[in-house]
Backbone bond lengths (Angstrom), bond angles and torsions (degrees), N, CA, C in turn:
res aa  C-N    CA-C-N  psi(-1)  N-CA   C-N-CA  omega(-1)  CA-C   N-CA-C  phi
1 X - - - 1.460 - - 1.524 110.93 -
2 X 1.335 115.46 -38.62 1.471 120.22 179.85 1.528 111.09 -59.61
3 X 1.336 118.38 -43.61 1.459 122.34 -176.67 1.532 111.66 -68.26
4 X 1.287 116.58 -35.81 1.473 120.17 178.03 1.524 109.57 -66.36
5 X 1.326 117.41 -44.00 1.465 121.86 178.47 1.528 110.29 -62.62
6 X 1.314 117.05 -43.72 1.463 121.61 178.96 1.529 110.42 -62.63
7 X 1.314 117.05 -43.46 1.461 121.52 178.67 1.530 111.35 -62.52
8 X 1.305 117.51 -43.06 1.470 121.56 178.81 1.525 110.20 -62.82
9 X 1.320 118.09 -42.82 1.474 122.11 178.87 1.525 110.30 -63.09
10 X 1.321 117.82 -43.76 1.469 121.34 178.81 1.532 111.58 -63.66
11 X 1.305 117.33 -40.80 1.470 121.15 178.37 1.525 109.89 -64.96
12 X 1.303 118.10 -41.79 1.470 121.56 178.74 1.517 110.19 -63.49
13 X 1.328 117.79 -44.45 1.469 121.14 178.36 1.528 109.90 -61.09
14 X 1.317 117.35 -44.49 1.461 121.37 178.19 1.529 111.18 -59.54
15 X 1.320 116.71 -45.83 1.466 120.87 -179.81 1.523 111.97 -64.21
16 X 1.313 118.02 -36.60 1.466 121.31 177.35 1.528 109.58 -62.60
17 X 1.335 117.95 -44.96 1.464 120.65 178.19 1.525 111.77 -63.39
18 X 1.311 117.58 -39.69 1.466 121.28 178.50 1.524 110.59 -64.28
19 X 1.311 117.56 -44.76 1.468 121.27 179.52 1.535 110.22 -62.99
20 X 1.312 117.76 -43.80 1.472 120.85 178.37 1.522 109.81 -61.20
21 X 1.332 117.81 -44.39 1.458 121.94 -179.99 1.529 111.31 -61.91
22 X 1.323 117.24 -43.10 1.467 121.91 179.78 1.526 110.55 -64.94
23 X 1.310 118.51 -43.65 1.467 122.01 179.66 1.523 110.03 -61.83
24 X 1.320 117.41 -45.26 1.476 120.42 179.15 1.527 111.29 -63.90
25 X 1.316 117.84 -38.54 1.461 121.26 179.32 1.522 111.09 -63.47
26 X 1.314 117.52 -36.98 1.468 120.51 179.76 1.521 112.58 -77.09
27 X 1.303 118.92 -21.71 1.468 121.62 -179.34 1.516 112.26 -84.73
28 X 1.330 117.62 -20.60 1.464 120.46 -178.59 1.508 111.62 -67.37
29 X 1.336 115.72 143.89 1.448 121.53 176.87 1.529 109.44 -73.83
30 X 1.321 115.99 140.88 1.451 120.69 177.96 1.521 108.81 -69.01
31 X 1.320 116.58 129.99 1.456 121.05 -178.85 1.520 110.11 -120.44
32 X 1.300 115.39 57.66 1.456 119.99 179.50 1.521 108.50 -147.61
33 X 1.294 115.55 157.95 1.446 120.01 177.37 1.509 112.68 98.27
34 X 1.304 114.10 171.30 1.461 120.16 -175.52 1.519 113.01 -69.09
35 X 1.331 117.96 -21.59 1.462 120.23 -179.83 1.524 111.23 -60.56
36 X 1.315 116.45 -30.13 1.461 121.27 -178.48 1.523 112.39 -74.13
37 X 1.321 119.01 -14.59 1.459 121.23 -178.87 1.521 112.76 -77.88
38 X 1.322 117.64 -28.14 1.461 121.36 -177.23 1.533 109.69 -61.62
39 X 1.340 115.11 128.89 1.463 120.90 -179.56 1.517 113.33 92.03
40 X 1.323 118.49 -7.39 1.461 122.26 -179.17 1.524 110.57 -88.50
41 X 1.310 115.86 166.84 1.455 122.44 179.92 1.526 109.82 -103.71
42 X 1.331 116.06 136.35 1.466 122.04 177.12 1.526 108.28 -123.15
43 X 1.324 116.56 160.03 1.464 122.10 178.67 1.526 108.31 -108.87
44 X 1.330 115.89 132.48 1.465 121.55 -178.91 1.529 109.04 -72.54
45 X 1.323 116.71 130.40 1.469 121.90 174.89 1.520 111.27 -104.25
46 X 1.332 116.61 -45.91 1.463 122.22 176.07 1.519 105.88 -116.21
47 X 1.325 116.60 126.07 1.465 122.58 -174.30 1.524 112.55 -42.88
48 X 1.323 115.17 136.06 1.460 121.87 177.96 1.518 108.48 -93.87
49 X 1.342 116.72 108.55 1.454 120.28 -178.31 1.515 111.58 -146.21
50 X 1.246 125.06 65.59 1.459 128.26 -12.07 1.523 113.60 -84.71
51 X 1.366 118.40 -9.84 1.463 120.10 -176.88 1.522 109.97 -104.04
52 X 1.334 115.78 142.68 1.459 120.58 178.59 1.515 110.53 -168.85
53 X 1.331 116.27 -153.37 1.458 121.88 -177.62 1.524 109.37 -129.93
54 X 1.342 115.20 137.14 1.466 121.02 175.90 1.524 108.81 -122.01
55 X 1.329 115.27 161.35 1.460 122.39 -178.30 1.519 108.00 -121.30
56 X 1.340 116.43 124.24 1.460 120.95 177.25 1.527 108.65 -146.60
57 X 1.320 115.68 133.35 1.467 123.16 177.87 1.526 112.68 50.44
58 X 1.326 116.41 42.88 1.452 120.55 176.55 1.512 115.13 77.15
59 X 1.329 117.56 9.95 1.463 121.15 -178.67 1.520 110.41 -125.87
60 X 1.323 115.39 147.35 1.463 121.52 174.75 1.530 108.37 -98.12
61 X 1.338 115.75 132.33 1.459 121.52 -179.73 1.520 109.13 -126.42
62 X 1.322 115.99 145.03 1.455 120.69 169.28 1.519 106.87 -73.32
63 X 1.332 115.70 135.80 1.460 119.22 -177.95 1.516 110.06 -137.29
64 X 1.331 114.54 154.12 1.461 122.26 175.38 1.516 106.86 -127.35
65 X 1.333 115.74 129.04 1.459 119.73 178.96 1.521 108.32 -89.46
66 X 1.327 116.44 139.25 1.465 119.61 -175.18 1.525 113.33 -74.52
67 X 1.337 118.30 -32.79 1.476 121.46 178.49 1.516 109.91 -142.10
68 X 1.304 116.30 140.31 1.451 120.60 173.17 1.513 114.07 74.86
69 X 1.335 113.24 -142.63 1.463 121.47 -172.56 1.525 108.53 -145.38
70 X 1.321 117.10 149.71 1.464 121.60 175.11 1.520 108.27 -131.78
71 X 1.313 116.41 132.90 1.456 123.29 -177.36 1.528 111.34 -92.52
72 X 1.332 117.74 160.91 1.463 120.95 177.28 1.531 112.17 -54.51
73 X 1.318 116.12 146.01 1.468 125.99 -177.85 1.533 113.14 75.22
74 X 1.315 117.92 -3.72 1.458 121.33 176.57 1.534 109.01 -80.15
75 X 1.319 116.87 150.05 1.463 120.52 177.75 1.523 110.51 -95.41
76 X 1.327 115.19 140.73 1.464 121.47 177.92 1.522 108.85 -129.40
77 X 1.314 115.41 156.11 1.460 122.43 -179.51 1.531 108.77 -104.80
78 X 1.319 116.39 131.94 1.470 121.03 -178.58 1.529 109.00 -83.20
79 X 1.340 116.48 121.38 1.463 122.39 -179.82 1.523 112.99 -92.11
80 X 1.330 116.20 -43.34 1.464 120.32 179.33 1.521 109.68 -159.94
81 X 1.314 114.57 169.25 1.461 121.79 -179.94 1.520 107.95 -122.06
82 X 1.325 116.22 128.94 1.466 122.05 177.06 1.522 107.52 -121.78
83 X 1.310 115.76 98.01 1.465 120.20 -176.07 1.521 110.00 67.31
84 X 1.340 116.48 -117.75 1.465 121.14 177.57 1.522 111.50 -107.24
85 X 1.332 116.64 23.69 1.456 121.94 -178.58 1.522 109.16 -121.89
86 X 1.341 116.05 135.16 1.463 121.19 177.58 1.514 109.52 -97.90
87 X 1.329 116.10 138.18 1.460 122.03 173.54 1.530 105.78 -102.90
88 X 1.345 116.07 121.68 1.468 120.79 -171.19 1.525 111.72 -127.89
89 X 1.341 115.24 164.64 1.470 122.47 170.75 1.513 107.73 -130.98
90 X 1.326 115.60 157.98 1.467 119.70 177.42 1.515 109.70 -66.39
91 X 1.308 115.21 140.18 1.461 120.88 178.88 1.523 108.17 -82.13
92 X 1.312 116.68 130.82 1.466 121.23 -178.30 1.497 111.97 -86.97
């Protein structure tokens, strides 16, 4: 009888941890997709005049600068995403 009671208690404890883990997983904000790029900083790889390439989070993206020009190694701010193209401005 003791072993059955102990087993039931262990199973209940395990289930409580699983339920807590599942609830926390569903409450977390999704951190994937292009929506997360807006407001982030990217580094210019190919000069933006106005079109070029930027590097962010280990990926190269085609980018268009809204005004002026940005040289390689310069930082730019991502304003929006249009398909697979980033619209950026120079970081002040």
